[in-house]
TIRO-333807 format. One record per residue: x negated, y negated, z of N, C-alpha, C in turn; residue in one letter. Coordinates in steps of 0.1 Angstrom, whole numbers, padded with zeros to 4 digits, always signed. Last residue first. Layout:
REM TIRO-333807
XYZXYZXYZA...
END
This chain:
REM TIRO-333807
+1305-0199-0176+1315-0212-0167+1320-0201-0158X+1298-0176-0191+1285-0190-0184+1291-0197-0176X+1320-0159-0203+1306-0153-0193+1298-0166-0186X+1322-0181-0222+1334-0176-0209+1327-0174-0203X+1298-0184-0235+1304-0195-0235+1312-0194-0217X+1300-0160-0251+1290-0163-0241+1291-0179-0236X+1319-0156-0264+1321-0147-0251+1309-0152-0242X+1317-0180-0283+1329-0176-0273+1325-0167-0260X+1297-0167-0294+1295-0181-0289+1304-0184-0279X+1310-0146-0314+1294-0144-0302+1295-0157-0290X+1328-0156-0322+1330-0150-0312+1320-0146-0302X+1314-0174-0343+1326-0180-0330+1323-0168-0321X+1298-0154-0355+1293-0167-0350+1301-0165-0337X+1313-0136-0367+1312-0135-0357+1301-0144-0351X+1329-0161-0383+1334-0152-0375+1329-0145-0364X+1309-0167-0401+1316-0173-0394+1321-0166-0380X+1279-0145-0403+1292-0153-0410+1297-0155-0396X+1243-0146-0400+1259-0143-0395+1271-0151-0405X+1220-0159-0409+1228-0146-0418+1241-0145-0414X+1200-0172-0397+1197-0157-0397+1209-0148-0405X+1218-0195-0401+1205-0192-0406+1203-0182-0406X+1234-0192-0385+1240-0189-0397+1226-0189-0407X+1226-0193-0359+1233-0182-0358+1230-0181-0377X+1221-0223-0357+1211-0214-0354+1217-0196-0362X+1249-0234-0358+1237-0235-0369+1224-0227-0372X+1254-0221-0338+1264-0219-0348+1255-0221-0362X+1242-0234-0319+1241-0225-0319+1248-0221-0334X+1248-0266-0325+1235-0265-0326+1236-0246-0327X+1281-0261-0321+1271-0270-0336+1258-0264-0332X+1279-0254-0299+1288-0247-0310+1280-0251-0319X+1271-0274-0279+1266-0263-0283+1271-0257-0291X+1287-0294-0289+1271-0301-0295+1266-0283-0293X+1313-0286-0274+1315-0294-0292+1293-0294-0296X+1301-0286-0250+1306-0276-0255+1305-0276-0269X+1272-0313-0242+1286-0305-0246+1287-0293-0250X+1244-0300-0231+1249-0308-0240+1267-0298-0238X+1230-0287-0210+1231-0300-0202+1240-0307-0219X+1221-0264-0222+1230-0261-0210+1238-0277-0207X+1203-0258-0244+1213-0260-0241+1228-0267-0229X+1188-0236-0232+1180-0245-0237+1197-0259-0239X+1205-0216-0229+1195-0219-0214+1193-0233-0220X+1208-0200-0251+1222-0211-0248+1220-0218-0233X+1191-0183-0265+1190-0194-0269+1199-0206-0259X+1198-0158-0254+1183-0163-0255+1185-0176-0257X+1220-0159-0265+1215-0152-0251+1205-0161-0245X+1222-0155-0288+1229-0167-0285+1225-0164-0269X+1212-0131-0296+1205-0146-0297+1212-0155-0292X+1230-0117-0283+1218-0117-0279+1211-0128-0282X+1250-0117-0302+1251-0117-0288+1242-0127-0282X+1239-0111-0325+1244-0123-0323+1249-0130-0308X+1235-0083-0323+1226-0089-0323+1233-0107-0321X+1266-0082-0319+1259-0074-0305+1248-0079-0307X+1279-0082-0343+1281-0091-0330+1272-0090-0314X+1265-0060-0356+1259-0078-0362+1263-0088-0350X+1256-0035-0350+1265-0044-0354+1259-0057-0353X+1251-0004-0338+1250-0021-0332+1257-0027-0333X+1258+0007-0363+1267+0012-0351+1264+0003-0338X+1244-0002-0381+1260-0005-0382+1265-0006-0373X+1223+0013-0380+1216-0001-0376+1236-0006-0372X+1228+0032-0401+1223+0038-0385+1223+0021-0375X+1230+0023-0425+1243+0030-0418+1235+0031-0403X+1205+0017-0435+1215+0004-0429+1224+0010-0422X+1195+0038-0450+1189+0034-0445+1194+0024-0431X+1211+0038-0470+1214+0047-0464+1203+0047-0449X+1212+0015-0482+1229+0016-0478+1220+0031-0470X+1187+0011-0492+1191+0004-0486+1204+0006-0477X+1190+0030-0509+1181+0035-0500+1183+0026-0490X+1209+0026-0527+1210+0034-0524+1198+0034-0511X+1199+0001-0540+1210-0002-0530+1211+0011-0524X+1162+0000-0536+1173+0005-0544+1185+0004-0536X+1145-0029-0535+1146-0020-0529+1157-0012-0535X+1132-0050-0541+1130-0044-0552+1135-0031-0545X+1129-0074-0523+1115-0070-0522+1119-0056-0533X+1156-0082-0527+1146-0087-0531+1134-0083-0529X+1167-0062-0509+1167-0065-0527+1154-0068-0530X+1159-0070-0487+1151-0058-0491+1159-0058-0509X+1174-0095-0478+1160-0093-0481+1151-0081-0488X+1198-0085-0480+1193-0088-0496+1177-0089-0492X+1201-0067-0458+1203-0061-0469+1195-0071-0483X+1195-0093-0439+1183-0074-0445+1188-0076-0457X+1216-0103-0441+1205-0111-0450+1196-0098-0447X+1240-0085-0434+1242-0089-0449+1222-0096-0452X+1229-0080-0406+1223-0068-0417+1229-0073-0431X+1210-0108-0393+1225-0103-0396+1219-0088-0410X+1185-0104-0377+1191-0113-0390+1203-0107-0386X+1158-0112-0349+1172-0105-0358+1178-0115-0367X+1126-0103-0353+1130-0116-0360+1152-0111-0359X+1125-0076-0337+1116-0089-0335+1124-0107-0342X+1147-0061-0350+1137-0065-0333+1132-0072-0327X+1158-0061-0368+1166-0060-0363+1160-0061-0349X+1131-0063-0386+1141-0075-0385+1153-0076-0374X+1117-0041-0378+1112-0049-0377+1123-0065-0375X+1134-0020-0388+1134-0023-0376+1128-0036-0373X+1136-0032-0415+1155-0034-0410+1146-0031-0393X+1112-0021-0426+1115-0035-0426+1129-0037-0417X+1111+0007-0417+1105-0002-0409+1108-0014-0413X+1130+0011-0439+1132+0016-0424+1121+0004-0411X+1120+0006-0459+1130+0001-0458+1134+0004-0444X+1091+0019-0463+1093+0005-0462+1104-0002-0458X+1102+0044-0464+1096+0044-0452+1098+0029-0449X+1111+0039-0488+1124+0044-0483+1117+0044-0467X+1093+0039-0509+1100+0028-0506+1108+0028-0489X+1058+0038-0498+1073+0045-0504+1084+0038-0493X+1025+0045-0503+1038+0037-0509+1046+0047-0510X+1008+0064-0494+1008+0050-0489+1014+0041-0494X+1005+0089-0503+1018+0082-0492+1013+0072-0490X+0996+0092-0521+0983+0094-0514+0994+0088-0500X+1014+0087-0542+1009+0103-0544+1008+0102-0525X+1014+0063-0542+1026+0073-0541+1024+0083-0533X+0990+0054-0552+0995+0048-0538+1004+0059-0533X+0992+0067-0579+0981+0069-0570+0986+0065-0553X+1017+0052-0587+1016+0061-0590+1010+0068-0578X+0999+0026-0585+1019+0030-0577+1014+0041-0577X+0980+0029-0606+0981+0027-0587+0994+0028-0580X+0999+0032-0629+0986+0046-0622+0985+0041-0609X+1008+0008-0630+1019+0019-0632+1005+0034-0626X+0988-0007-0637+0994-0010-0623+1007+0003-0620X+0974+0001-0662+0967+0003-0641+0979+0003-0634X+0999-0007-0676+0996+0006-0677+0986+0010-0662X+1001-0035-0674+1014-0025-0670+1010-0010-0665X+0971-0049-0660+0980-0040-0671+0987-0036-0662X+0965-0077-0636+0963-0061-0641+0972-0060-0653X+0966-0098-0626+0963-0099-0645+0961-0088-0642X+0974-0109-0603+0960-0104-0604+0954-0101-0616X+1003-0109-0606+0994-0121-0603+0981-0123-0604X+1003-0079-0606+1010-0086-0623+0998-0101-0622X+0999-0073-0580+0988-0071-0586+0992-0080-0601X+1022-0079-0570+1009-0085-0569+0999-0083-0574X+1041-0071-0579+1043-0083-0581+1025-0088-0583X+1034-0040-0575+1032-0041-0586+1037-0056-0588X+1036-0046-0542+1023-0041-0549+1026-0043-0564X+1067-0053-0547+1055-0060-0536+1045-0058-0542X+1079-0026-0557+1077-0044-0559+1067-0052-0555X+1072-0007-0536+1070-0006-0549+1067-0022-0555X+1068-0023-0506+1074-0020-0514+1066-0016-0527X+1045-0022-0476+1047-0029-0487+1059-0023-0498X+1030-0023-0441+1039-0017-0453+1044-0027-0463X+1003-0053-0439+1017-0041-0431+1025-0037-0442X+0977-0051-0442+0984-0063-0438+0994-0052-0432X+0971-0033-0466+0964-0027-0450+0973-0042-0441X+0982-0038-0486+0993-0029-0479+0982-0024-0464X+0958-0050-0496+0972-0057-0493+0980-0049-0491X+0938-0030-0497+0938-0044-0489+0948-0051-0488X+0950-0014-0518+0949-0013-0506+0946-0021-0494X+0948-0036-0540+0961-0027-0534+0964-0025-0523X+0923-0034-0543+0930-0047-0541+0940-0046-0533X+0919-0009-0550+0911-0016-0539+0921-0028-0533X+0927-0011-0576+0936+0002-0565+0931-0006-0551X+0914-0026-0589+0926-0030-0590+0938-0021-0576X+0899-0014-0591+0891-0027-0586+0909-0027-0584X+0898+0012-0604+0894+0010-0592+0899-0001-0584X+0908+0004-0630+0918+0009-0622+0913+0009-0606X+0882-0013-0635+0896-0016-0640+0906-0014-0623X+0853+0003-0621+0865+0003-0637+0876-0002-0631X+0820-0007-0613+0841-0002-0610+0844-0008-0621X
END
């Protein structure tokens, strides 16, 4: 088996776990000591066979991050940039999510977590929920508004 086939099979195995970006495949093959020429050929063949598509990957990543591990759009954009997705693709894919907005996502997260803190003071609830939402990339205004609205509904 030649180098191309060996690295192509490694790339397919890597793709079998979840969709990947071109950069992720390239980085993985670099760690496996593939030459730049082989990496380019493998990526080209994967794209040709429609196993690799950064636009579809961005769509999938955004759906996963807004559904299963809710994050702010700002943090999702950062994650996609780190995965090598172009700004144009990110902006075109994120527009659909902006209608729902970060505030709605933050309120959903607060709603899920607030019962854990029902015995705490208002200040402690703010601290715990605030740091929880901040770790998920929400800005302070969104955090404050989501917590305020949830606390007033609860009282």
